[in-house]
C-alpha positions as CSV (number, residue, x, y, z in Angstrom):
1,M,-24.8,-16.7,27.4
2,N,-23.4,-17.3,31.1
3,P,-20.7,-15.4,32.4
4,S,-17.5,-16.2,31.1
5,R,-13.2,-15.9,31.5
6,C,-12.6,-13.3,28.9
7,I,-8.7,-13.3,27.7
8,L,-7.7,-10.1,26.1
9,L,-4.9,-10.4,23.7
10,G,-3.6,-7.5,21.9
11,A,-2.1,-7.4,18.7
12,P,-0.6,-4.5,17.3
13,V,-0.3,-4.9,14.1
14,Q,0.0,-2.6,11.1
15,E,1.7,-4.2,8.2
16,G,-0.6,-5.7,6.5
17,T,-2.5,-2.7,5.4
18,G,0.4,-0.4,3.9
19,R,-1.0,2.0,6.3
20,L,0.2,3.4,9.5
21,G,-2.0,3.6,12.6
22,C,-3.4,0.1,13.4
23,D,-0.9,-1.1,15.7
24,M,-2.5,1.8,18.3
25,G,-5.9,-0.3,18.4
26,P,-5.5,-2.3,20.8
27,S,-4.5,0.3,23.4
28,A,-7.5,2.3,22.0
29,F,-10.1,-0.8,22.5
30,R,-8.4,-0.4,26.5
31,A,-8.9,3.6,26.4
32,A,-12.7,2.8,25.4
33,G,-12.9,1.0,28.5
34,L,-13.4,-2.7,26.8
35,A,-12.2,-4.7,30.0
36,G,-14.6,-2.5,32.6
37,A,-17.5,-3.1,30.4
38,L,-17.2,-6.7,30.3
39,E,-16.4,-7.0,34.1
40,E,-19.5,-4.9,34.3
41,L,-21.8,-7.6,32.9
42,G,-20.5,-10.8,35.1
43,H,-17.0,-11.7,33.3
44,A,-14.1,-12.6,34.6
45,V,-11.7,-10.6,32.7
46,T,-7.6,-11.3,32.3
47,D,-5.3,-8.7,29.9
48,Q,-2.7,-10.8,28.8
49,G,-1.1,-7.8,27.0
50,N,-0.1,-7.3,23.9
51,L,1.2,-10.3,22.1
52,V,5.1,-10.1,20.3
53,P,5.7,-11.3,17.0
54,A,8.3,-14.9,16.9
55,A,11.5,-13.2,14.8
56,A,10.6,-12.8,11.6
57,R,12.7,-15.5,8.8
58,A,14.0,-14.1,5.1
59,L,10.8,-15.1,2.7
60,C,10.7,-14.7,-1.2
61,H,8.1,-15.1,-3.2
62,P,7.6,-14.5,-6.9
63,N,4.8,-11.9,-6.8
64,P,6.6,-8.9,-6.3
65,V,4.2,-6.4,-4.9
66,L,3.7,-8.4,-1.4
67,K,4.0,-6.5,1.5
68,A,5.5,-6.8,5.0
69,L,5.9,-10.7,4.2
70,P,8.1,-11.8,6.7
71,Q,6.9,-9.7,9.6
72,I,3.3,-11.0,8.4
73,A,4.0,-14.5,8.8
74,A,6.4,-13.9,11.8
75,W,2.9,-12.5,13.3
76,T,0.9,-15.8,12.2
77,E,2.6,-18.2,13.8
78,T,2.9,-16.4,16.8
79,L,-1.0,-15.5,17.0
80,A,-2.1,-19.0,16.2
81,E,-0.4,-20.6,18.9
82,A,-1.6,-17.7,21.4
83,A,-5.4,-18.2,20.5
84,Y,-4.9,-21.9,20.5
85,R,-3.4,-21.5,24.4
86,A,-6.4,-18.7,24.8
87,G,-9.0,-21.1,23.5
88,A,-8.4,-23.3,26.8
89,E,-8.4,-20.8,29.5
90,G,-11.4,-19.2,28.3
91,M,-13.0,-16.7,25.5
92,P,-10.2,-15.2,23.5
93,I,-10.8,-11.7,22.7
94,V,-8.0,-10.5,20.1
95,L,-7.5,-6.9,20.2
96,G,-5.9,-6.0,16.8
97,G,-4.9,-5.0,15.1
98,D,-5.5,-5.4,11.0
99,H,-7.3,-8.1,9.5
100,S,-4.2,-10.0,8.6
101,I,-4.1,-11.2,12.5
102,A,-7.3,-14.1,11.7
103,A,-4.3,-15.2,9.5
104,G,-3.0,-16.9,12.9
105,T,-6.0,-16.4,15.1
106,L,-8.2,-18.9,13.2
107,P,-6.3,-21.6,12.7
108,G,-5.1,-21.7,16.3
109,L,-9.0,-21.6,17.2
110,S,-9.9,-24.4,14.6
111,R,-7.0,-26.7,16.3
112,R,-8.3,-26.0,19.3
113,A,-12.2,-27.0,18.1
114,A,-11.0,-30.1,16.2
115,E,-8.7,-31.3,19.2
116,A,-12.2,-30.7,21.5
117,G,-14.1,-32.9,18.7
118,R,-16.1,-30.0,17.4
119,A,-17.0,-28.5,14.7
120,F,-15.2,-25.2,14.0
121,F,-17.5,-22.1,12.2
122,V,-16.7,-18.5,11.6
123,L,-19.2,-15.2,11.6
124,W,-16.7,-13.0,9.2
125,L,-18.3,-9.3,9.4
126,D,-16.8,-7.1,6.7
127,A,-16.2,-5.1,4.2
128,H,-13.9,-7.0,2.4
129,P,-13.6,-11.3,2.1
130,D,-9.9,-11.1,2.3
131,F,-9.9,-14.0,0.0
132,H,-7.0,-13.7,-2.1
133,T,-4.0,-15.8,-2.2
134,L,-0.8,-14.2,-1.9
135,D,-0.3,-15.1,-6.2
136,T,-3.8,-12.8,-6.7
137,T,-3.1,-10.1,-4.5
138,Q,-2.8,-7.1,-6.5
139,S,-2.3,-4.9,-4.1
140,G,0.3,-7.0,-2.1
141,N,-1.5,-6.1,1.8
142,L,-1.5,-8.4,3.6
143,H,-4.9,-7.9,5.6
144,G,-6.3,-9.3,1.9
145,V,-5.4,-12.9,2.6
146,P,-6.3,-14.3,6.4
147,M,-9.2,-16.4,4.6
148,A,-7.7,-17.8,2.0
149,Y,-5.0,-18.7,4.2
150,A,-7.1,-20.4,7.2
151,T,-9.7,-22.3,4.8
152,G,-6.6,-24.3,2.9
153,R,-6.7,-22.4,-0.1
154,P,-2.8,-23.2,-1.9
155,G,0.0,-21.2,-2.5
156,F,0.8,-20.4,1.2
157,E,3.3,-23.4,2.0
158,G,6.4,-22.6,2.6
159,V,5.9,-19.3,3.8
160,F,3.2,-19.7,5.9
161,P,2.8,-22.4,8.9
162,P,1.1,-25.5,8.1
163,L,-2.4,-25.6,8.7
164,A,-3.7,-28.3,11.4
165,A,-6.9,-27.6,11.3
166,P,-8.0,-25.6,7.8
167,V,-11.2,-24.2,8.4
168,D,-14.0,-25.7,6.2
169,P,-15.3,-22.9,4.0
170,R,-18.7,-24.3,4.3
171,H,-19.2,-23.4,7.6
172,V,-17.9,-19.8,7.0
173,C,-20.8,-17.0,6.7
174,M,-19.4,-13.6,5.7
175,M,-22.0,-10.6,6.5
176,G,-21.8,-6.8,5.6
177,I,-19.7,-8.0,1.7
178,R,-19.8,-5.1,-0.7
179,S,-15.8,-4.8,-1.5
180,V,-14.7,-7.7,-4.0
181,D,-12.0,-8.1,-6.4
182,P,-13.2,-10.8,-9.2
183,P,-10.4,-13.4,-8.0
184,E,-12.0,-13.5,-4.7
185,R,-16.3,-14.0,-6.3
186,T,-14.7,-16.9,-8.4
187,A,-12.8,-18.7,-5.5
188,L,-15.6,-17.9,-3.0
189,A,-18.5,-19.3,-5.0
190,A,-16.1,-22.4,-5.9
191,A,-15.3,-23.1,-1.4
192,G,-19.0,-22.4,-0.9
193,V,-18.5,-19.7,1.1
194,T,-22.2,-18.2,2.2
195,V,-21.3,-14.7,1.5
196,H,-24.6,-12.1,2.6
197,D,-23.7,-9.2,0.4
198,M,-25.3,-5.4,1.7
199,R,-28.0,-6.2,-0.6
200,A,-29.2,-9.7,0.2
201,I,-29.3,-7.7,4.2
202,D,-31.1,-4.3,2.5
203,E,-33.5,-7.1,1.0
204,S,-34.2,-9.8,3.8
205,G,-32.9,-8.5,6.9
206,V,-29.9,-9.2,9.3
207,A,-32.3,-11.4,11.6
208,M,-33.2,-13.6,8.6
209,L,-29.5,-14.4,7.7
210,L,-27.7,-14.8,10.4
211,G,-30.3,-16.7,12.1
212,R,-30.1,-19.1,9.7
213,F,-26.5,-19.8,10.0
214,L,-26.9,-19.5,13.9
215,R,-29.2,-22.7,13.8
216,D,-26.6,-24.7,11.5
217,V,-23.9,-24.1,13.9
218,A,-26.0,-25.1,16.6
219,A,-27.1,-28.1,15.2
220,A,-23.9,-29.3,14.4
221,D,-22.9,-28.2,17.8
222,G,-20.0,-25.8,17.0
223,M,-17.9,-23.5,18.5
224,L,-18.7,-20.1,16.8
225,H,-15.6,-17.3,16.4
226,V,-16.1,-13.8,15.1
227,S,-14.1,-11.5,13.3
228,F,-15.3,-8.3,13.3
229,D,-13.6,-5.9,11.9
230,V,-14.6,-2.3,12.0
231,D,-15.6,-1.4,8.2
232,F,-18.5,-3.7,8.7
233,L,-20.3,-0.8,9.9
234,D,-21.2,1.9,7.8
235,P,-18.4,4.8,7.7
236,D,-20.9,7.3,8.5
237,I,-20.6,6.0,12.3
238,A,-17.1,4.3,12.7
239,P,-15.1,6.2,11.0
240,G,-11.9,5.0,12.9
241,V,-10.4,3.3,9.7
242,G,-8.4,3.0,6.8
243,T,-10.6,0.7,4.9
244,T,-13.7,2.6,4.7
245,V,-16.4,1.6,2.4
246,P,-19.6,3.4,2.3
247,G,-23.1,1.4,2.5
248,G,-22.2,-0.5,5.3
249,A,-24.0,-1.3,8.5
250,T,-26.0,0.8,10.6
251,F,-26.2,1.3,14.3
252,R,-28.9,-0.6,14.8
253,E,-28.2,-3.6,12.6
254,A,-24.6,-4.0,13.8
255,H,-26.5,-3.9,17.3
256,L,-29.0,-7.0,16.5
257,V,-26.5,-9.1,14.9
258,M,-24.7,-8.7,18.0
259,E,-27.8,-9.3,20.5
260,M,-28.6,-12.6,18.7
261,L,-25.5,-13.7,18.8
262,H,-25.2,-13.7,22.8
263,D,-28.7,-15.0,22.9
264,S,-27.4,-17.6,20.8
265,G,-25.1,-19.1,23.3
266,L,-23.0,-19.9,20.2
267,V,-19.8,-17.9,20.6
268,T,-16.4,-18.8,22.0
269,S,-14.0,-16.6,20.6
270,L,-13.8,-12.8,19.1
271,D,-11.1,-10.4,16.8
272,L,-12.2,-7.4,16.8
273,V,-10.1,-5.4,13.8
274,E,-9.1,-2.4,11.7
275,L,-9.5,0.2,14.4
276,N,-7.3,2.7,13.0
277,P,-6.8,5.0,16.3
278,F,-5.5,8.3,14.2
279,M,-8.0,8.2,11.5
280,D,-11.1,8.5,14.6
281,D,-13.2,11.2,15.8
282,R,-11.7,11.2,19.2
283,G,-12.2,8.0,20.1
284,R,-15.8,7.7,18.6
285,T,-15.6,3.9,16.8
286,A,-13.8,2.4,19.9
287,R,-16.1,3.1,21.9
288,L,-18.7,2.1,19.6
289,M,-16.9,-1.2,19.1
290,V,-17.0,-1.4,22.7
291,D,-20.2,-1.0,23.0
292,L,-21.0,-3.5,20.1
293,V,-18.9,-6.1,22.5
294,A,-21.1,-5.6,25.2
295,S,-24.7,-6.2,23.1
296,L,-22.4,-9.5,22.6
297,M,-21.5,-10.4,25.8
298,G,-25.0,-9.8,27.5
299,R,-26.0,-6.4,27.2
300,R,-29.6,-5.8,26.6
301,V,-31.3,-2.9,24.3
302,M,-33.3,-2.1,27.3
303,D,-30.0,-1.3,29.7
304,R,-28.4,1.7,27.3
305,P,-28.5,4.4,29.8
306,T,-29.8,7.8,28.4
307,R,-26.9,10.5,28.1
308,S,-27.0,14.4,29.0
309,Y,-25.3,16.5,26.4
């Protein structure tokens, strides 16, 4: 990956989780030194600050458990346009916020790829597939629906913005999955999404599974978006998240994913989501996430400094 212009966009969204704290995520990434780490690697960085959502519209839906529907719909509209614009200026890096932000970033970036005449691919690093629709969610927490919406599953019409370029579910690879509701399991299989759960990673290793996907992206001359949820990582190394699921990726597995992504030269955009500083241990998770982004953007394993304690 050549030195590039990185566009930082803050998305202080917490309404999708049902838990307070994710709105502090963008500040935590900045405090942990994300911009400086990118600049040290030779990348130009422009921090466009935090986005402000569009005015919320009155919305109703027959599913009574849905939470903050007007607010998430407004954020989706704002983020789609912001990601689309930033994609013309450099590499968008969207600092969440909960994973509902992907309902905006994915359609905006997919639209950008479609206008460029290129296929759009998504690497989804998460414990959850977030493949519920507004009808199937039982929690009502809308960080569980962005991938379903972005891939054009029915039930979002008249609530979320129309999709200019739905994401092809066959171009989505999910890794680290280990918490899937039955309706999501059925829908994922029908849609053709590639899902590598933690058992697959244990049995085959991340290198083989990710390498296969990256070869597909390269063969299609695709643009690759990475949506990185903190809960992809094992909570023992990344406690700063409100949706902890035991048995996640280890420190080295996560760094290997990032290093392989860098070597591929295919990544054109990035989401960092679900960091909840209120749940963290003195910035431990935020610093780890910045370290992982540095690996994605060119820091090699041999470049790691030795720390004295």
